[in-house]
C-alpha positions as CSV (number, residue, x, y, z in Angstrom):
1,M,55.8,99.1,193.0
2,Q,58.9,99.9,191.0
3,S,61.7,97.3,191.0
4,R,65.3,98.5,191.2
5,S,68.4,96.6,190.4
6,I,70.9,95.9,193.2
7,K,73.3,98.4,191.5
8,E,70.6,101.1,191.6
9,E,69.8,100.4,195.2
10,K,73.5,100.5,196.1
11,E,73.9,103.9,194.4
12,Y,70.8,105.3,196.0
13,Y,72.0,104.4,199.5
14,R,75.5,105.6,198.7
15,K,74.1,109.0,197.8
16,K,72.0,109.1,200.9
17,I,74.9,108.2,203.2
18,I,77.0,110.9,201.6
19,E,74.2,113.5,202.1
20,M,73.9,112.5,205.7
21,A,77.7,112.8,206.2
22,I,77.6,116.3,204.6
23,E,74.7,117.3,206.9
24,S,76.4,115.8,209.9
25,K,79.4,118.2,209.5
26,K,77.2,121.1,210.4
27,T,76.6,120.1,214.1
28,I,78.3,118.6,217.1
29,T,77.0,117.3,220.4
30,I,78.9,118.0,223.6
31,E,78.2,116.4,226.9
32,T,77.5,118.9,229.7
33,E,80.2,117.3,231.8
34,M,82.8,118.2,229.1
35,V,81.7,121.9,229.1
36,L,81.6,122.1,232.9
37,S,85.1,120.6,233.2
38,C,86.7,123.5,231.2
39,K,88.4,126.1,233.4
40,D,87.6,129.1,231.1
41,Y,86.2,130.1,227.8
42,Y,89.5,129.8,226.0
43,E,89.8,126.1,227.0
44,L,86.2,125.5,226.0
45,G,86.7,127.2,222.7
46,K,89.8,125.1,222.1
47,M,88.0,121.9,223.0
48,I,85.1,122.7,220.7
49,S,87.4,123.6,217.8
50,E,89.2,120.3,218.2
51,L,85.9,118.4,218.2
52,V,84.6,120.2,215.2
53,N,87.8,119.7,213.2
54,K,87.8,115.9,214.1
55,K,84.2,115.5,213.2
56,I,84.7,117.2,209.8
57,K,87.7,115.1,209.1
58,D,85.9,111.9,210.0
59,C,82.9,112.9,207.8
60,D,85.2,113.8,204.9
61,D,87.0,110.4,205.3
62,H,83.7,108.6,205.3
63,I,82.5,110.6,202.2
64,D,85.7,109.7,200.4
65,Y,85.3,106.1,201.3
66,M,81.7,106.0,200.1
67,K,82.6,107.7,196.8
68,N,85.3,105.1,196.1
69,H,83.7,101.9,197.1
């Protein structure tokens, strides 16, 4: 079994967390209730767009944090 230093372990997990955040930006999950509450496709599209943009921003913020700490 190979022994890694704490610094190497920290860097390994930092890279993995960043990879997960990048991958996470590709999908969103929407509750059925939210979809059914929309009156029309325009409202649904607007809601989905807002959710996607918020998720991407949150992921980017997390990536920036992980890169700088």
